PyMOL Python script that loads the backbone (N, CA, C, O; Angstrom):
from pymol import cmd

cmd.read_pdbstr("""\
ATOM      1  N   UNK A   1     -40.217  14.227  30.710  1.00  0.00           N
ATOM      2  CA  UNK A   1     -39.067  13.481  30.250  1.00  0.00           C
ATOM      3  C   UNK A   1     -38.702  12.440  31.307  1.00  0.00           C
ATOM      4  O   UNK A   1     -38.702  12.734  32.503  1.00  0.00           O
ATOM      5  N   UNK A   2     -38.399  11.253  30.871  1.00  0.00           N
ATOM      6  CA  UNK A   2     -37.985  10.191  31.775  1.00  0.00           C
ATOM      7  C   UNK A   2     -36.469  10.216  31.901  1.00  0.00           C
ATOM      8  O   UNK A   2     -35.751  10.357  30.911  1.00  0.00           O
ATOM      9  N   UNK A   3     -36.000  10.080  33.115  1.00  0.00           N
ATOM     10  CA  UNK A   3     -34.566  10.070  33.381  1.00  0.00           C
ATOM     11  C   UNK A   3     -34.126   8.718  33.893  1.00  0.00           C
ATOM     12  O   UNK A   3     -34.935   7.923  34.371  1.00  0.00           O
ATOM     13  N   UNK A   4     -32.846   8.472  33.787  1.00  0.00           N
ATOM     14  CA  UNK A   4     -32.218   7.293  34.347  1.00  0.00           C
ATOM     15  C   UNK A   4     -31.244   7.785  35.408  1.00  0.00           C
ATOM     16  O   UNK A   4     -30.522   8.759  35.195  1.00  0.00           O
ATOM     17  N   UNK A   5     -31.229   7.117  36.537  1.00  0.00           N
ATOM     18  CA  UNK A   5     -30.302   7.454  37.607  1.00  0.00           C
ATOM     19  C   UNK A   5     -29.387   6.255  37.827  1.00  0.00           C
ATOM     20  O   UNK A   5     -29.850   5.147  38.099  1.00  0.00           O
ATOM     21  N   UNK A   6     -28.095   6.489  37.705  1.00  0.00           N
ATOM     22  CA  UNK A   6     -27.091   5.463  38.007  1.00  0.00           C
ATOM     23  C   UNK A   6     -26.682   5.658  39.463  1.00  0.00           C
ATOM     24  O   UNK A   6     -26.132   6.696  39.830  1.00  0.00           O
ATOM     25  N   UNK A   7     -26.953   4.662  40.276  1.00  0.00           N
ATOM     26  CA  UNK A   7     -26.734   4.754  41.724  1.00  0.00           C
ATOM     27  C   UNK A   7     -25.360   4.172  42.081  1.00  0.00           C
ATOM     28  O   UNK A   7     -24.988   3.086  41.636  1.00  0.00           O
ATOM     29  N   UNK A   8     -24.626   4.928  42.894  1.00  0.00           N
ATOM     30  CA  UNK A   8     -23.291   4.517  43.335  1.00  0.00           C
ATOM     31  C   UNK A   8     -23.208   4.489  44.854  1.00  0.00           C
ATOM     32  O   UNK A   8     -23.972   5.172  45.535  1.00  0.00           O
ATOM     33  N   UNK A   9     -22.279   3.698  45.384  1.00  0.00           N
ATOM     34  CA  UNK A   9     -21.973   3.677  46.810  1.00  0.00           C
ATOM     35  C   UNK A   9     -20.759   4.544  47.125  1.00  0.00           C
ATOM     36  O   UNK A   9     -20.282   4.565  48.260  1.00  0.00           O
ATOM     37  N   UNK A  10     -20.262   5.259  46.118  1.00  0.00           N
ATOM     38  CA  UNK A  10     -19.064   6.089  46.275  1.00  0.00           C
ATOM     39  C   UNK A  10     -19.263   7.417  45.560  1.00  0.00           C
ATOM     40  O   UNK A  10     -19.596   7.455  44.375  1.00  0.00           O
ATOM     41  N   UNK A  11     -19.057   8.496  46.287  1.00  0.00           N
ATOM     42  CA  UNK A  11     -19.180   9.829  45.687  1.00  0.00           C
ATOM     43  C   UNK A  11     -18.126  10.041  44.609  1.00  0.00           C
ATOM     44  O   UNK A  11     -18.425  10.608  43.558  1.00  0.00           O
ATOM     45  N   UNK A  12     -16.898   9.595  44.854  1.00  0.00           N
ATOM     46  CA  UNK A  12     -15.833   9.817  43.877  1.00  0.00           C
ATOM     47  C   UNK A  12     -16.091   9.037  42.591  1.00  0.00           C
ATOM     48  O   UNK A  12     -15.795   9.532  41.503  1.00  0.00           O
ATOM     49  N   UNK A  13     -16.638   7.827  42.697  1.00  0.00           N
ATOM     50  CA  UNK A  13     -16.946   7.076  41.482  1.00  0.00           C
ATOM     51  C   UNK A  13     -18.139   7.684  40.745  1.00  0.00           C
ATOM     52  O   UNK A  13     -18.188   7.641  39.516  1.00  0.00           O
ATOM     53  N   UNK A  14     -19.091   8.243  41.471  1.00  0.00           N
ATOM     54  CA  UNK A  14     -20.218   8.929  40.824  1.00  0.00           C
ATOM     55  C   UNK A  14     -19.710  10.151  40.055  1.00  0.00           C
ATOM     56  O   UNK A  14     -20.144  10.403  38.931  1.00  0.00           O
ATOM     57  N   UNK A  15     -18.792  10.907  40.659  1.00  0.00           N
ATOM     58  CA  UNK A  15     -18.230  12.079  39.993  1.00  0.00           C
ATOM     59  C   UNK A  15     -17.419  11.668  38.765  1.00  0.00           C
ATOM     60  O   UNK A  15     -17.487  12.338  37.734  1.00  0.00           O
ATOM     61  N   UNK A  16     -16.661  10.589  38.858  1.00  0.00           N
ATOM     62  CA  UNK A  16     -15.896  10.099  37.722  1.00  0.00           C
ATOM     63  C   UNK A  16     -16.828   9.666  36.594  1.00  0.00           C
ATOM     64  O   UNK A  16     -16.573   9.944  35.422  1.00  0.00           O
ATOM     65  N   UNK A  17     -17.894   8.990  36.957  1.00  0.00           N
ATOM     66  CA  UNK A  17     -18.869   8.538  35.962  1.00  0.00           C
ATOM     67  C   UNK A  17     -19.492   9.721  35.238  1.00  0.00           C
ATOM     68  O   UNK A  17     -19.612   9.701  34.013  1.00  0.00           O
ATOM     69  N   UNK A  18     -19.887  10.742  35.972  1.00  0.00           N
ATOM     70  CA  UNK A  18     -20.480  11.935  35.368  1.00  0.00           C
ATOM     71  C   UNK A  18     -19.513  12.560  34.375  1.00  0.00           C
ATOM     72  O   UNK A  18     -19.918  12.957  33.282  1.00  0.00           O
ATOM     73  N   UNK A  19     -18.235  12.653  34.744  1.00  0.00           N
ATOM     74  CA  UNK A  19     -17.232  13.237  33.851  1.00  0.00           C
ATOM     75  C   UNK A  19     -17.073  12.399  32.582  1.00  0.00           C
ATOM     76  O   UNK A  19     -16.977  12.951  31.486  1.00  0.00           O
ATOM     77  N   UNK A  20     -17.043  11.079  32.721  1.00  0.00           N
ATOM     78  CA  UNK A  20     -16.902  10.201  31.551  1.00  0.00           C
ATOM     79  C   UNK A  20     -18.113  10.323  30.623  1.00  0.00           C
ATOM     80  O   UNK A  20     -17.967  10.374  29.402  1.00  0.00           O
ATOM     81  N   UNK A  21     -19.307  10.368  31.216  1.00  0.00           N
ATOM     82  CA  UNK A  21     -20.513  10.478  30.400  1.00  0.00           C
ATOM     83  C   UNK A  21     -20.542  11.804  29.648  1.00  0.00           C
ATOM     84  O   UNK A  21     -20.848  11.834  28.456  1.00  0.00           O
ATOM     85  N   UNK A  22     -20.227  12.896  30.332  1.00  0.00           N
ATOM     86  CA  UNK A  22     -20.221  14.207  29.684  1.00  0.00           C
ATOM     87  C   UNK A  22     -19.193  14.257  28.562  1.00  0.00           C
ATOM     88  O   UNK A  22     -19.456  14.828  27.503  1.00  0.00           O
ATOM     89  N   UNK A  23     -18.033  13.666  28.787  1.00  0.00           N
ATOM     90  CA  UNK A  23     -16.990  13.643  27.758  1.00  0.00           C
ATOM     91  C   UNK A  23     -17.438  12.875  26.523  1.00  0.00           C
ATOM     92  O   UNK A  23     -16.963  13.135  25.417  1.00  0.00           O
ATOM     93  N   UNK A  24     -18.357  11.925  26.714  1.00  0.00           N
ATOM     94  CA  UNK A  24     -18.874  11.121  25.603  1.00  0.00           C
ATOM     95  C   UNK A  24     -20.151  11.713  24.999  1.00  0.00           C
ATOM     96  O   UNK A  24     -20.783  11.093  24.143  1.00  0.00           O
ATOM     97  N   UNK A  25     -20.527  12.913  25.447  1.00  0.00           N
ATOM     98  CA  UNK A  25     -21.692  13.581  24.881  1.00  0.00           C
ATOM     99  C   UNK A  25     -23.018  13.253  25.541  1.00  0.00           C
ATOM    100  O   UNK A  25     -24.075  13.602  25.015  1.00  0.00           O
ATOM    101  N   UNK A  26     -22.975  12.589  26.685  1.00  0.00           N
ATOM    102  CA  UNK A  26     -24.208  12.285  27.425  1.00  0.00           C
ATOM    103  C   UNK A  26     -24.444  13.421  28.414  1.00  0.00           C
ATOM    104  O   UNK A  26     -23.578  13.690  29.246  1.00  0.00           O
ATOM    105  N   UNK A  27     -25.594  14.096  28.348  1.00  0.00           N
ATOM    106  CA  UNK A  27     -25.868  15.197  29.265  1.00  0.00           C
ATOM    107  C   UNK A  27     -26.183  14.675  30.670  1.00  0.00           C
ATOM    108  O   UNK A  27     -27.342  14.436  31.009  1.00  0.00           O
ATOM    109  N   UNK A  28     -25.149  14.505  31.468  1.00  0.00           N
ATOM    110  CA  UNK A  28     -25.287  13.921  32.801  1.00  0.00           C
ATOM    111  C   UNK A  28     -25.025  14.968  33.874  1.00  0.00           C
ATOM    112  O   UNK A  28     -24.245  15.900  33.676  1.00  0.00           O
ATOM    113  N   UNK A  29     -25.685  14.800  35.006  1.00  0.00           N
ATOM    114  CA  UNK A  29     -25.472  15.671  36.162  1.00  0.00           C
ATOM    115  C   UNK A  29     -25.425  14.811  37.417  1.00  0.00           C
ATOM    116  O   UNK A  29     -26.004  13.726  37.470  1.00  0.00           O
ATOM    117  N   UNK A  30     -24.722  15.323  38.432  1.00  0.00           N
ATOM    118  CA  UNK A  30     -24.767  14.667  39.734  1.00  0.00           C
ATOM    119  C   UNK A  30     -26.087  15.040  40.383  1.00  0.00           C
ATOM    120  O   UNK A  30     -26.525  16.188  40.317  1.00  0.00           O
ATOM    121  N   UNK A  31     -26.712  14.063  41.006  1.00  0.00           N
ATOM    122  CA  UNK A  31     -28.014  14.290  41.627  1.00  0.00           C
ATOM    123  C   UNK A  31     -28.097  13.483  42.909  1.00  0.00           C
ATOM    124  O   UNK A  31     -27.404  12.478  43.074  1.00  0.00           O
ATOM    125  N   UNK A  32     -28.934  13.925  43.794  1.00  0.00           N
ATOM    126  CA  UNK A  32     -29.161  13.176  45.024  1.00  0.00           C
ATOM    127  C   UNK A  32     -29.898  11.876  44.727  1.00  0.00           C
ATOM    128  O   UNK A  32     -30.842  11.848  43.938  1.00  0.00           O
ATOM    129  N   UNK A  33     -29.458  10.815  45.363  1.00  0.00           N
ATOM    130  CA  UNK A  33     -30.164   9.540  45.243  1.00  0.00           C
ATOM    131  C   UNK A  33     -31.481   9.670  45.994  1.00  0.00           C
ATOM    132  O   UNK A  33     -31.493  10.116  47.142  1.00  0.00           O
ATOM    133  N   UNK A  34     -32.593   9.287  45.367  1.00  0.00           N
ATOM    134  CA  UNK A  34     -33.870   9.377  46.089  1.00  0.00           C
ATOM    135  C   UNK A  34     -33.789   8.642  47.431  1.00  0.00           C
ATOM    136  O   UNK A  34     -33.473   7.453  47.472  1.00  0.00           O
ATOM    137  N   UNK A  35     -34.071   9.340  48.508  1.00  0.00           N
ATOM    138  CA  UNK A  35     -33.946   8.744  49.841  1.00  0.00           C
ATOM    139  C   UNK A  35     -34.886   7.565  50.037  1.00  0.00           C
ATOM    140  O   UNK A  35     -34.634   6.692  50.868  1.00  0.00           O
ATOM    141  N   UNK A  36     -35.960   7.541  49.278  1.00  0.00           N
ATOM    142  CA  UNK A  36     -36.911   6.430  49.396  1.00  0.00           C
ATOM    143  C   UNK A  36     -36.286   5.099  48.999  1.00  0.00           C
ATOM    144  O   UNK A  36     -36.794   4.040  49.369  1.00  0.00           O
ATOM    145  N   UNK A  37     -35.175   5.145  48.240  1.00  0.00           N
ATOM    146  CA  UNK A  37     -34.502   3.916  47.829  1.00  0.00           C
ATOM    147  C   UNK A  37     -33.654   3.328  48.948  1.00  0.00           C
ATOM    148  O   UNK A  37     -33.466   2.113  49.017  1.00  0.00           O
ATOM    149  N   UNK A  38     -33.146   4.183  49.820  1.00  0.00           N
ATOM    150  CA  UNK A  38     -32.287   3.722  50.895  1.00  0.00           C
ATOM    151  C   UNK A  38     -31.010   3.074  50.389  1.00  0.00           C
ATOM    152  O   UNK A  38     -30.515   2.115  50.982  1.00  0.00           O
ATOM    153  N   UNK A  39     -30.477   3.599  49.292  1.00  0.00           N
ATOM    154  CA  UNK A  39     -29.308   3.005  48.647  1.00  0.00           C
ATOM    155  C   UNK A  39     -28.187   4.003  48.492  1.00  0.00           C
ATOM    156  O   UNK A  39     -28.411   5.213  48.497  1.00  0.00           O
ATOM    157  N   UNK A  40     -26.992   3.496  48.356  1.00  0.00           N
ATOM    158  CA  UNK A  40     -25.863   4.293  47.915  1.00  0.00           C
ATOM    159  C   UNK A  40     -25.373   5.317  48.909  1.00  0.00           C
ATOM    160  O   UNK A  40     -25.678   5.257  50.099  1.00  0.00           O
ATOM    161  N   UNK A  41     -24.606   6.256  48.395  1.00  0.00           N
ATOM    162  CA  UNK A  41     -23.930   7.260  49.214  1.00  0.00           C
ATOM    163  C   UNK A  41     -24.702   8.571  49.243  1.00  0.00           C
ATOM    164  O   UNK A  41     -24.286   9.522  49.905  1.00  0.00           O
ATOM    165  N   UNK A  42     -25.802   8.629  48.545  1.00  0.00           N
ATOM    166  CA  UNK A  42     -26.578   9.858  48.482  1.00  0.00           C
ATOM    167  C   UNK A  42     -26.349  10.663  47.230  1.00  0.00           C
ATOM    168  O   UNK A  42     -27.090  11.609  46.964  1.00  0.00           O
ATOM    169  N   UNK A  43     -25.324  10.311  46.436  1.00  0.00           N
ATOM    170  CA  UNK A  43     -25.050  11.005  45.181  1.00  0.00           C
ATOM    171  C   UNK A  43     -25.072  10.002  44.037  1.00  0.00           C
ATOM    172  O   UNK A  43     -24.416   8.962  44.087  1.00  0.00           O
ATOM    173  N   UNK A  44     -25.828  10.332  43.020  1.00  0.00           N
ATOM    174  CA  UNK A  44     -25.937   9.477  41.838  1.00  0.00           C
ATOM    175  C   UNK A  44     -25.707  10.319  40.593  1.00  0.00           C
ATOM    176  O   UNK A  44     -25.462  11.522  40.675  1.00  0.00           O
ATOM    177  N   UNK A  45     -25.787   9.672  39.451  1.00  0.00           N
ATOM    178  CA  UNK A  45     -25.620  10.363  38.178  1.00  0.00           C
ATOM    179  C   UNK A  45     -26.934  10.244  37.415  1.00  0.00           C
ATOM    180  O   UNK A  45     -27.446   9.146  37.199  1.00  0.00           O
ATOM    181  N   UNK A  46     -27.469  11.391  37.013  1.00  0.00           N
ATOM    182  CA  UNK A  46     -28.752  11.414  36.305  1.00  0.00           C
ATOM    183  C   UNK A  46     -28.534  11.835  34.858  1.00  0.00           C
ATOM    184  O   UNK A  46     -27.768  12.754  34.568  1.00  0.00           O
ATOM    185  N   UNK A  47     -29.227  11.140  33.954  1.00  0.00           N
ATOM    186  CA  UNK A  47     -29.146  11.472  32.530  1.00  0.00           C
ATOM    187  C   UNK A  47     -30.463  11.091  31.878  1.00  0.00           C
ATOM    188  O   UNK A  47     -31.193  10.251  32.405  1.00  0.00           O
ATOM    189  N   UNK A  48     -30.784  11.702  30.724  1.00  0.00           N
ATOM    190  CA  UNK A  48     -32.039  11.379  30.033  1.00  0.00           C
ATOM    191  C   UNK A  48     -32.066   9.909  29.601  1.00  0.00           C
ATOM    192  O   UNK A  48     -31.064   9.355  29.149  1.00  0.00           O
ATOM    193  N   UNK A  49     -33.218   9.311  29.749  1.00  0.00           N
ATOM    194  CA  UNK A  49     -33.373   7.900  29.389  1.00  0.00           C
ATOM    195  C   UNK A  49     -33.017   7.652  27.923  1.00  0.00           C
ATOM    196  O   UNK A  49     -32.573   6.559  27.572  1.00  0.00           O
ATOM    197  N   UNK A  50     -33.205   8.639  27.083  1.00  0.00           N
ATOM    198  CA  UNK A  50     -32.883   8.487  25.661  1.00  0.00           C
ATOM    199  C   UNK A  50     -31.394   8.230  25.431  1.00  0.00           C
ATOM    200  O   UNK A  50     -31.008   7.767  24.358  1.00  0.00           O
ATOM    201  N   UNK A  51     -30.560   8.522  26.417  1.00  0.00           N
ATOM    202  CA  UNK A  51     -29.116   8.273  26.322  1.00  0.00           C
ATOM    203  C   UNK A  51     -28.700   7.018  27.084  1.00  0.00           C
ATOM    204  O   UNK A  51     -27.507   6.743  27.212  1.00  0.00           O
ATOM    205  N   UNK A  52     -29.663   6.256  27.589  1.00  0.00           N
ATOM    206  CA  UNK A  52     -29.312   5.152  28.482  1.00  0.00           C
ATOM    207  C   UNK A  52     -28.474   4.063  27.821  1.00  0.00           C
ATOM    208  O   UNK A  52     -27.603   3.490  28.476  1.00  0.00           O
ATOM    209  N   UNK A  53     -28.704   3.762  26.563  1.00  0.00           N
ATOM    210  CA  UNK A  53     -27.912   2.719  25.910  1.00  0.00           C
ATOM    211  C   UNK A  53     -26.436   3.107  25.864  1.00  0.00           C
ATOM    212  O   UNK A  53     -25.567   2.305  26.206  1.00  0.00           O
ATOM    213  N   UNK A  54     -26.158   4.339  25.440  1.00  0.00           N
ATOM    214  CA  UNK A  54     -24.776   4.813  25.371  1.00  0.00           C
ATOM    215  C   UNK A  54     -24.165   4.886  26.772  1.00  0.00           C
ATOM    216  O   UNK A  54     -23.031   4.454  26.984  1.00  0.00           O
ATOM    217  N   UNK A  55     -24.921   5.432  27.724  1.00  0.00           N
ATOM    218  CA  UNK A  55     -24.413   5.585  29.084  1.00  0.00           C
ATOM    219  C   UNK A  55     -24.107   4.238  29.731  1.00  0.00           C
ATOM    220  O   UNK A  55     -23.088   4.089  30.404  1.00  0.00           O
ATOM    221  N   UNK A  56     -24.973   3.271  29.532  1.00  0.00           N
ATOM    222  CA  UNK A  56     -24.755   1.950  30.136  1.00  0.00           C
ATOM    223  C   UNK A  56     -23.494   1.288  29.593  1.00  0.00           C
ATOM    224  O   UNK A  56     -22.786   0.610  30.337  1.00  0.00           O
ATOM    225  N   UNK A  57     -23.207   1.473  28.323  1.00  0.00           N
ATOM    226  CA  UNK A  57     -21.974   0.913  27.756  1.00  0.00           C
ATOM    227  C   UNK A  57     -20.747   1.548  28.416  1.00  0.00           C
ATOM    228  O   UNK A  57     -19.780   0.859  28.743  1.00  0.00           O
ATOM    229  N   UNK A  58     -20.799   2.849  28.603  1.00  0.00           N
ATOM    230  CA  UNK A  58     -19.676   3.566  29.223  1.00  0.00           C
ATOM    231  C   UNK A  58     -19.495   3.107  30.669  1.00  0.00           C
ATOM    232  O   UNK A  58     -18.373   2.863  31.114  1.00  0.00           O
ATOM    233  N   UNK A  59     -20.595   2.992  31.392  1.00  0.00           N
ATOM    234  CA  UNK A  59     -20.531   2.573  32.791  1.00  0.00           C
ATOM    235  C   UNK A  59     -20.046   1.132  32.901  1.00  0.00           C
ATOM    236  O   UNK A  59     -19.251   0.817  33.786  1.00  0.00           O
ATOM    237  N   UNK A  60     -20.506   0.263  32.027  1.00  0.00           N
ATOM    238  CA  UNK A  60     -20.045  -1.132  32.036  1.00  0.00           C
ATOM    239  C   UNK A  60     -18.545  -1.216  31.789  1.00  0.00           C
ATOM    240  O   UNK A  60     -17.839  -1.957  32.474  1.00  0.00           O
ATOM    241  N   UNK A  61     -18.057  -0.456  30.809  1.00  0.00           N
ATOM    242  CA  UNK A  61     -16.631  -0.469  30.482  1.00  0.00           C
ATOM    243  C   UNK A  61     -15.765   0.038  31.639  1.00  0.00           C
ATOM    244  O   UNK A  61     -14.635  -0.417  31.813  1.00  0.00           O
ATOM    245  N   UNK A  62     -16.290   0.972  32.423  1.00  0.00           N
ATOM    246  CA  UNK A  62     -15.525   1.540  33.534  1.00  0.00           C
ATOM    247  C   UNK A  62     -15.379   0.546  34.687  1.00  0.00           C
ATOM    248  O   UNK A  62     -14.466   0.676  35.503  1.00  0.00           O
ATOM    249  N   UNK A  63     -16.265  -0.438  34.759  1.00  0.00           N
ATOM    250  CA  UNK A  63     -16.188  -1.497  35.776  1.00  0.00           C
ATOM    251  C   UNK A  63     -16.080  -0.920  37.195  1.00  0.00           C
ATOM    252  O   UNK A  63     -15.188  -1.287  37.959  1.00  0.00           O
ATOM    253  N   UNK A  64     -16.997  -0.017  37.531  1.00  0.00           N
ATOM    254  CA  UNK A  64     -16.990   0.610  38.854  1.00  0.00           C
ATOM    255  C   UNK A  64     -17.305  -0.414  39.942  1.00  0.00           C
ATOM    256  O   UNK A  64     -18.279  -1.160  39.838  1.00  0.00           O
ATOM    257  N   UNK A  65     -16.488  -0.445  40.972  1.00  0.00           N
ATOM    258  CA  UNK A  65     -16.713  -1.380  42.073  1.00  0.00           C
ATOM    259  C   UNK A  65     -17.868  -0.932  42.975  1.00  0.00           C
ATOM    260  O   UNK A  65     -18.459  -1.756  43.672  1.00  0.00           O
ATOM    261  N   UNK A  66     -18.190   0.348  42.968  1.00  0.00           N
ATOM    262  CA  UNK A  66     -19.232   0.882  43.839  1.00  0.00           C
ATOM    263  C   UNK A  66     -20.542   1.164  43.101  1.00  0.00           C
ATOM    264  O   UNK A  66     -21.428   1.826  43.643  1.00  0.00           O
ATOM    265  N   UNK A  67     -20.668   0.670  41.880  1.00  0.00           N
ATOM    266  CA  UNK A  67     -21.902   0.884  41.120  1.00  0.00           C
ATOM    267  C   UNK A  67     -22.974  -0.064  41.648  1.00  0.00           C
ATOM    268  O   UNK A  67     -22.729  -1.259  41.814  1.00  0.00           O
ATOM    269  N   UNK A  68     -24.178   0.485  41.912  1.00  0.00           N
ATOM    270  CA  UNK A  68     -25.267  -0.330  42.471  1.00  0.00           C
ATOM    271  C   UNK A  68     -26.253  -0.778  41.395  1.00  0.00           C
ATOM    272  O   UNK A  68     -26.628  -1.949  41.350  1.00  0.00           O
ATOM    273  N   UNK A  69     -26.676   0.142  40.530  1.00  0.00           N
ATOM    274  CA  UNK A  69     -27.650  -0.194  39.507  1.00  0.00           C
ATOM    275  C   UNK A  69     -28.360   1.052  39.003  1.00  0.00           C
ATOM    276  O   UNK A  69     -27.956   2.181  39.284  1.00  0.00           O
ATOM    277  N   UNK A  70     -29.439   0.813  38.245  1.00  0.00           N
ATOM    278  CA  UNK A  70     -30.178   1.906  37.600  1.00  0.00           C
ATOM    279  C   UNK A  70     -31.589   2.022  38.169  1.00  0.00           C
ATOM    280  O   UNK A  70     -32.210   1.031  38.554  1.00  0.00           O
ATOM    281  N   UNK A  71     -32.074   3.264  38.209  1.00  0.00           N
ATOM    282  CA  UNK A  71     -33.447   3.569  38.592  1.00  0.00           C
ATOM    283  C   UNK A  71     -33.983   4.522  37.545  1.00  0.00           C
ATOM    284  O   UNK A  71     -33.285   5.448  37.130  1.00  0.00           O
ATOM    285  N   UNK A  72     -35.216   4.305  37.113  1.00  0.00           N
ATOM    286  CA  UNK A  72     -35.842   5.195  36.138  1.00  0.00           C
ATOM    287  C   UNK A  72     -36.883   6.056  36.826  1.00  0.00           C
ATOM    288  O   UNK A  72     -37.686   5.558  37.615  1.00  0.00           O
ATOM    289  N   UNK A  73     -36.870   7.370  36.525  1.00  0.00           N
ATOM    290  CA  UNK A  73     -37.785   8.322  37.143  1.00  0.00           C
ATOM    291  C   UNK A  73     -38.455   9.168  36.077  1.00  0.00           C
ATOM    292  O   UNK A  73     -38.031   9.177  34.922  1.00  0.00           O
ATOM    293  N   UNK A  74     -39.468   9.854  36.454  1.00  0.00           N
ATOM    294  CA  UNK A  74     -40.143  10.819  35.577  1.00  0.00           C
ATOM    295  C   UNK A  74     -39.783  12.212  35.991  1.00  0.00           C
ATOM    296  O   UNK A  74     -40.246  13.176  35.381  1.00  0.00           O
TER     297      UNK A  74
END
""", "prot")
cmd.dss("prot")
cmd.show_as("cartoon", "prot")
cmd.util.cbc("prot")
cmd.orient("prot")
């Protein structure tokens, strides 16, 4: 399964994002940011790629100041 990771520079915003996604029915979890990326605060939000369209709309609407971007993994 391919996953999408939403990378944040703030742990609190990553936690808020995870809560918003779960409330909207997106199966999201907090996950460590891959260290090979050298980005963010070390905590990101991971969800199945099949939910990426819905998740991206939610994240865009939240207008997080510490949101960095998306990474896709296997």
